[in-house]
N, C-alpha and C positions, 0 to 999 in steps of 0.2 A: 645646821654646814656641812660639808657634802664628809666621809670618808676622806677621805687623801687631803682635804684640803684643814681636815682635823689632825690628824696626824702632822702637818706640817710644821704647823701654829701649837702642839704642842713637843716638839721637838725640839724648835725654838726657844720655848720658856725652859725646859727640863731641869739647868743645871742654873741660869739664874732661879728658879722656883728653891733648888735644893738649895743655891747657897746661902739664899735667904732663910733657911731655914735652919744655918750654921753645920751644915751636910760637907762642905768644901773644906777639901783638907790641903796644905800649901805642901806638907812630907811628900818626900821623894820615897817609892814605892819602888824598890827592884823588883825584875821583868817577873813574867813568870814563865817558864816551858812547858807545854802537856803535849806528849808525845799519845796516843789514841789508837790505842792495840786491840784490832779487831780480829775476831775467831773466825777466818767464812771457812772452816770443813764442814765436812759432808755433811751432820746432827744439825746444822745451822738453816737444812732445808725441811726440819719439823714445824707445823701449824703450830705459833705462837698463839696470837689471839686469833679470833674469829678473824679469816679472809690475809690472814700473815704469818706469812717465814719468820721463825725468829730474825734469819737475815735479813727481812726486809721489815723488820723492829729495831733491830741493830743498830741500818742506817737511819731510819726516820730519827730515833735517838741523840746519834749521833749530832747528825742534820741541823737539828732542833739546838742541840751542843753549842754549836757553829754558830749559830744567828743570835746569841748572848751577846750581851755587852760587860764583856771584863773591867775588872777595877783599874786594872794595870794591863800595859804593854804584855803583849802573849804572843810569847812563838813557837807553832805547834810544828806534831812531827807526824806520820800517818805512819805505821807498822799493820801489817795482816800475819795471818800467821796460818795454818795446813802444815801436813803431811810434815819435816820434818826439823821446821825448826821458821821464825820471822822474817819476813817478806817488807824488806825497810821502803815502802812506793815514795815517801818524803823526810827528809830529816832535816833537821834545826837548818845545818846551812843554809838549806834551797829555799828561804824565808816566803812559803808559801803561806797567800790570805786565805782567810777560815770559805771564803769562795772557792776556791782551788782545791781545799783539801776534799772539801764536801762534794765535790764533783768527784774526787778520785773515791772516796766512798760511796758515793750511784753506779761507780763502773766496776765493784768486786761484784764479784761469782765467788758459784761455793767450791771448796776442794776435798782431801782429804782427811787423813787422821790426826789427830791432835797432839801437838808439844805445846798443850800452853807452859807447863811447868819451866820448859829453857827461854819460853817465848817470851813470858814475865821476865824471866831474872834479864836476858840480854837483852829487852826494855830499861829493867834500872838500870843497869850498868850504863846504857846512850843516853837518858837518861843524869846521872847523878856526876861523869863524866865531863858533858856538854858542861865546859864557863862557871866549874867546881866553886872557885874560888870566890865569885861576883856573889856569892849568897843568894840568889834565884827560888825561886820555891818552884818545886820539882811536882809535876803532877802526873800519876800517869791514868788514865783511862782507860780501863777494860771492858772489854762488854764480849759475853764470852757465854753458854753452852754446858762449861765445865766437860767430863770426861777425859782426864788428861788417858792419854791412851801413845804417845810416840817420841816422846822428849827420847833424845839421842843418853844410848847410856854412858856415854865421855862427855856427855852437861856435868857442871856442877847443881842444877837443878835437878839429874835425873837421878831417882828415889822408888821406892812401893809408896800404896796410898798409907796412911792412917790411919793405925785401926780408933787411935785414940780418938776427939771430937775435940776443935778449936776450944779453952787452950793449951789443954794437954793431948800435941798432938807426939808422932811419935818421933826422936829420934831417928833421921835419917829418912824420914819418907822425904816423897816433895811438897810437899804443903807445910814441909819443916824448914825446906827448904828455901822455898820460896818466899815463908817466913821470915827467915831470917835477912833473905839476901832485899826484902823492900825494904824489915827496921832497921839495919845496921850494914849494909854496905858488902854481908859477905854471908854465901850461901852457910857458913860451916860455925859462924856464927851468933848464938843465942843473945845477944845481949838486948834491954831494951830499948824499942823502938825508936826510931829521932835520934841514933845517939849514937850518928858514926865516925871509928875510930880512924885516927891518923891511917892515910893522910889527907882525906877528906875536913874540912877547916870547920871546927865548931860553928853551929848552926844552922848547917845542911841542913834541908826539911825536904821530905819525900810525901807526899801525898797519895792515898789509890782510892780511887773513887774506880765503883765497880758497877756492873751491870749485869744479871745472872738468871738468865733466858732459863725456863726450864719448865716440864711438866708435872702438878705436882701431882699424878699417880707414879710417877718413878718407882722402878722397880727397888727393892733393895740389898742388899750387897749380897752377893751367890745365887741372885734369880738375873741379874745381868746378859742382856744378849746385845750385838755390836749392835753401833744404830748408826755408822759411819755410810754411807751411800755407798762408797765401796772398797769394806773393809772386804769381799772376799777375793779382788782383786787385788791385795797387800802380802807382802810376804814378812811384816815388821813384825820383829820377836816382840812379845809384851806380854812384861814379868811381872805387872802389876796384879795387885787385889783386882777384882770381877769386876767391882764396880762401888764407888763411896752412898751411899742413901743420898737421898734428899735432903736428911734432914741435916749430914753430915758435910753435904757441900753448903748449903745455905752457912753455916757457925761457920768455916770455914773463909767462906767470903764477906762474911756482913763482920763475924773478928779482925782480917787483915785488914778491910776497910777503915773499920772504930777504931783500929789499935797505932792506923799513920792517920787518924785526924780525916776522911774522908769523906764520901756520901754510898750508900750502898743503895740499890733497886732489887727488888727480885721480880718479876715478869715470868707472868704462865697465861694460858690459857682463861682465865679468871677473872684476868686483871682486866676493870676499863680501860676501855682505847680509850680513854682522855688520862688515861695514867702510865698507860701503854706508850703511846706517842706522844708526852704533852707538846704542846704547843708553847714556844716560846714568848712568857706575859702572859703563863695563863697560873695568874698564882692561887685562882681558887679552885685549880684543875675543871672545869667544867665547859671545855672543847671548847670556850669563846672567851677571845683578849679583847675584856669591855670596860666600863667606867665600875665595875665591883672590883676589880683585878687594882683600876688604878687606885680605889680608894683603897684595898687591902696593903699595896708596898705603901703606900702614905702614909696611913697611918701605922707603919713598921721603921719605918724609915728612921734609920742609927740607929737602930737596936744591933746588940749582942747577939748572933742565934749559937744552939754547937751542934758541932759536927756533922751529928745527923740532918743539918738543914731546915729550912719550912719552906712551902710554899715559895716565898718572895724572895728571897736571899739566888738567883738564879743565878750569881757567877760565884758561888761558892766561892767567898773570902769571907765568910764568917759574919758578914752582918749587910744591913739592907740597905741599899747609898743609890751615886745617882745612877750609875750603870744599870740598877734592876729596873730605876724609876723606867729608865727610856728605852730599857728593853720589854717593856708595856706599850709604851708608845709608837714603839718602832713597830708592835704589831698589834696597833688597836684593830680591832675588827673581825681578824681576822680566827675561822670558826662558828662565826656567828649567823644566825640568820635574819634577828633583827638589831639592832642598836641602840641601845639605852642609851638616852642623853645625858 
């Protein structure tokens, strides 16, 4: 059977097969709102995995994410950030399709400095204030190489680098403020994650998925040299510590994702390409979507997974479901030099 015919046949059979296995649900699930926040600052032009810049890797990862079949109806927003704050390319009210979001992502070019903290906090506001009383799951998908250096000092999440590492962040640091904002909706409230105080309704959920692209021999604090491409032309005062170490940045981004029940992924120059830019549907991350991935997803069908996830839970909803299976079918044969029957 030819690949395209096989795809069509498997696609038509997917839902029926899942229902036979008892995996269909009649329960109505609230829509999910996803805000994709892409770092387009100058340092994203540095080399990531061989042959690709950080920005190119970031674009590929977002594009792959947008091709995954979600478990519920999903609305998307897409922002970028550089210089003094975020650019709201598309908001939820624009009702853009994944394909339209992907086209906008691929059109992004490099910019300037890194207002990371302020951009995250503005994105959190946009998420939790869009239809907040309907209890939609809120997800921010951040792709960045870190290096906060340009959040304006009047922004609620402005602050110095924390000397303490996650979870012992210095009060008043930008990391502590971002953590508070993502967990409680307020940069000044250090309450437990996932408990948004009034006026937000009880049960409001925000998830932070974070891809952190960095060089694994990044210099430690005190040895840092600015990495933005156009720093020489900038006059922005930067009263931050010279830079966070790789260890503290990994700890912060991983900690924030974990605390909000999201996904965290480090990408360095040593990350295999099949993991740095994974194909949607490639459950075993071998660079080819084939029968091995279909078998893996079927063997894990219905299983709940922890927030850190599994290769089979493409849509990140905590269970291997019909959307994950359909993602394999939609991409069957991609990346393969030969296709196993």
